[in-house]
C-alpha positions in Angstrom: -24.1 -1.9 -15.6 -22.2 1.3 -14.8 -20.0 3.7 -16.6 -16.4 4.6 -15.7 -17.8 8.0 -15.7 -20.6 7.0 -13.4 -18.5 5.0 -10.9 -16.1 8.0 -10.4 -19.0 10.6 -9.5 -20.6 8.1 -7.7 -16.9 7.5 -6.0 -16.9 11.1 -5.4 -20.0 11.5 -3.8 -19.8 8.9 -1.3 -16.7 10.1 0.0 -18.0 13.4 0.2 -20.6 11.9 2.5 -18.1 10.4 4.3 -15.7 13.1 5.3 -18.1 15.4 6.1 -18.9 12.4 8.5 -15.4 12.3 9.8 -15.2 16.0 9.9 -17.8 16.0 12.6 -15.1 14.8 15.2 -12.1 17.1 14.2 -10.3 16.6 17.5 -10.3 12.6 16.3 -8.9 13.5 13.2 -6.1 15.9 14.3 -5.1 13.6 16.9 -5.0 10.8 14.6 -3.5 12.3 11.7 -0.4 13.3 14.4 -0.1 9.8 15.4 0.1 8.8 11.7 2.5 11.3 10.9 4.6 9.9 13.9 4.5 6.2 13.5 5.2 6.3 9.9 8.6 8.5 10.7 9.2 5.5 13.3 11.1 3.2 10.6 13.4 6.4 9.9 14.6 6.9 13.5 15.5 3.6 13.2 17.8 4.1 10.5 19.3 7.2 12.2 20.3 4.9 15.2 21.4 2.6 12.9 23.6 4.8 10.6 25.1 6.4 13.9 26.6 2.8 14.6 27.8 2.1 11.0 29.1 3.5 7.9 26.4 2.1 5.5 23.9 -0.9 5.2 25.4 -3.6 2.7 26.6 -0.6 0.6 23.9 1.8 0.8 24.0 5.2 2.7 21.7 6.7 4.9 20.3 9.4 2.5 19.5 6.3 0.0 17.6 4.7 2.7 15.9 7.5 3.4 14.6 7.9 -0.2 13.6 4.3 -0.4 11.6 4.9 2.4 10.1 7.9 1.1 9.3 5.9 -1.9 7.6 3.4 0.2 5.4 5.9 2.0 4.1 7.4 -1.0 3.4 4.0 -2.4 1.7 3.0 0.8 -0.7 5.6 0.9 -3.4 4.5 -2.0 -3.8 1.2 0.0 -4.0 3.4 3.6 -6.5 5.9 1.8 -8.8 4.2 -0.3 -8.7 0.3 0.7 -8.4 0.7 4.5 -12.2 -1.0 4.4 -10.2 -4.2 4.0 -9.8 -4.4 8.1 -13.3 -4.1 8.9 -14.0 -6.9 5.8 -14.2 -9.7 8.6 -16.2 -8.0 10.9 -19.2 -7.4 8.0 -19.0 -10.5 7.4 -19.2 -11.9 10.6 -22.1 -9.9 11.7 -23.9 -10.8 8.1 -24.1 -7.1 7.3 -21.8 -7.9 4.2 -24.9 -9.0 2.7 -25.9 -5.7 1.7 -23.3 -5.1 -0.8 -25.3 -7.6 -3.1 -28.2 -5.4 -3.6 -26.8 -2.4 -5.3 -26.3 -2.9 -9.1 -22.7 -1.9 -9.0 -19.2 -3.7 -8.5 -19.0 -5.5 -4.9 -15.5 -4.7 -4.3 -15.9 -1.0 -5.3 -18.9 -0.4 -3.2 -17.5 -2.0 -0.4 -13.8 -0.1 -0.5 -15.6 3.3 -1.3 -17.5 3.5 2.3 -13.9 4.2 3.7 -11.5 7.0 3.1 -8.5 7.3 5.1 -8.0 11.2 6.1 -4.9 9.9 8.1 -3.2 8.6 5.1 -3.0 11.9 3.5 -0.1 12.8 6.1 1.8 10.0 5.5 1.6 10.6 1.5 2.5 14.2 2.6 5.9 13.3 5.0 6.7 10.7 2.0 6.8 13.5 -0.6 8.5 15.7 1.4 11.2 12.9 2.4 11.6 12.3 -1.4 12.2 15.8 -2.0 14.9 16.2 0.5 16.8 12.7 -0.1 16.7 13.8 -3.8 18.6 17.1 -2.9 20.7 15.5 -0.7 21.7 12.9 -3.2 22.1 15.6 -5.9 19.7 13.8 -8.1 17.9 15.4 -11.1 14.3 14.8 -11.9 13.7 15.4 -15.7 10.3 14.9 -17.4 11.0 11.4 -18.2 12.0 10.6 -14.8 8.9 12.0 -13.3 6.8 9.8 -15.5 8.9 6.6 -14.6 8.3 7.9 -11.1 4.5 8.0 -11.2 4.5 4.4 -12.8 6.7 3.1 -10.3 4.7 4.1 -7.5 1.5 3.2 -9.5 3.0 -0.5 -10.0 4.3 -0.8 -5.9 0.6 0.8 -4.5 -1.1 -2.2 -6.6 1.7 -4.7 -5.1 0.9 -3.7 -1.5 -3.3 -3.1 -1.9 -2.8 -6.6 -3.7 -0.7 -8.1 -0.8 -3.7 -6.5 1.9 -6.6 -6.9 -0.1 -6.0 -11.3 -0.8 -5.4 -11.7 2.7 -8.2 -9.9 3.7 -10.2 -12.1 1.4 -9.5 -15.2 3.8 -12.2 -13.6 6.0 -14.8 -15.5 3.2 -13.5 -18.9 4.4 -11.8 -18.4 7.7 -13.8 -17.6 10.9 -10.9 -15.1 12.2 -9.2 -14.0 9.3 -7.1 -11.4 11.5 -3.8 -13.4 12.0 -3.7 -13.9 8.0 -4.3 -9.8 7.5 -1.9 -9.1 10.2 0.6 -11.5 9.3 0.5 -10.4 5.4 0.7 -6.6 6.8 3.7 -7.0 9.3 5.6 -8.8 6.2 5.5 -5.6 4.4 7.5 -3.8 6.7 10.3 -5.4 5.1 9.7 -3.6 2.0 11.8 0.0 3.1 14.9 -2.5 3.4 17.1 -3.2 0.2 16.8 -6.7 -0.6 20.4 -7.3 -0.9 20.7 -7.3 2.6 18.5 -10.5 3.0 20.0 -14.2 2.5 19.4 -15.9 -1.1 16.7 -17.3 0.2 14.3 -14.5 1.5 15.8 -12.2 -1.2 14.1 -15.2 -3.9 10.8 -14.9 -1.4 10.5 -11.4 -1.3 10.9 -11.1 -5.1 9.1 -14.4 -6.8 7.1 -15.3 -3.8 5.5 -12.4 -2.0 6.9 -9.5 -4.2 7.3 -6.7 -1.8 11.0 -6.2 -3.2 8.6 -4.4 -6.2 7.3 -2.3 -3.5 10.7 0.1 -2.9 13.7 -1.3 -3.8 13.6 -2.2 -7.2 11.8 1.0 -8.2 14.3 3.1 -5.9 17.5 1.2 -7.3 16.3 2.1 -10.8 16.7 6.3 -9.6 19.8 6.0 -6.9 21.7 3.3 -9.1 20.8 2.9 -12.6 24.3 1.4 -13.6 22.9 -1.8 -10.9 19.3 -2.0 -12.1 18.2 -5.0 -12.2 15.9 -5.9 -15.2 13.2 -7.2 -12.6 12.7 -3.6 -12.2 11.0 -3.4 -16.0 8.5 -6.0 -14.7 7.2 -4.2 -12.2 3.7 -2.9 -14.0 3.4 -6.7 -15.3 3.7 -7.7 -11.1 1.7 -4.9 -9.8 -1.3 -5.6 -12.5 -0.9 -9.4 -12.5 -1.2 -9.7 -8.9 -4.2 -7.1 -8.7 -5.7 -9.5 -11.2 -5.2 -12.5 -9.4 -6.3 -10.7 -5.8 -9.5 -9.5 -7.4 -9.9 -13.4 -8.7 -9.6 -14.5 -5.2 -12.1 -11.7 -4.0 -14.3 -12.2 -6.5 -14.7 -16.1 -5.4 -15.1 -15.1 -1.8 -17.9 -12.8 -2.7 -19.5 -15.7 -4.9 -18.8 -18.5 -2.8 -19.9 -16.6 0.6 -23.4 -17.9 1.9 -24.4 -15.5 4.7 -24.2 -16.1 8.7 -27.1 -18.5 8.3 -30.6 -18.2 10.2 
């Protein structure tokens, strides 16, 4: 059993080799990074067009929406950067290549996920941080040390929710021949995350809070910073939701790993 320090050291060694390989195709990296940047801002352009027609969205101003979206972009970056391999899980399983992960004395999820490091996600992270700073200035928000620490914790919790949704959906590949529709649907639903939960009807608001908790990705955390007087008590459950959902996801992954029997002869 490897120690935490050994896992960290091994991770950086694996990623260093992967990044060296990716840098052999610098033009591809630059083009895909630019594409990621503009695709990340696509929703922002929708907000601008929308607010040219209406003064607010269920009481939320344009800059507040930009803040929520910026928080979402930052929260989704760890999923894009560190867990991008989940999109390739079905190929590894269908081809039988996944069997190689059983033969190394290390955690299989760590081994599998560490094989990809999506550098393009750094572009999205930078754009999210820039938008958060810009919207904070426009909204007159002040960031004392305590609030910054809460922001970091909130981003961590939101990231765990996003990672859990994607990995749990991707893990269906252990039981479903074509798991892409499951993963694609889960990833499509998360597009509702940058919007205030209050704009949805009651049944959707319940579902996005207690069934598929995308409200904890951006809205509830952003509400704490934007409108502390209206903060939902659910915000304080965000760390528990994130950690609990990831623990459940890891359990599903572990069940899949233990039940998979290969592609046969």
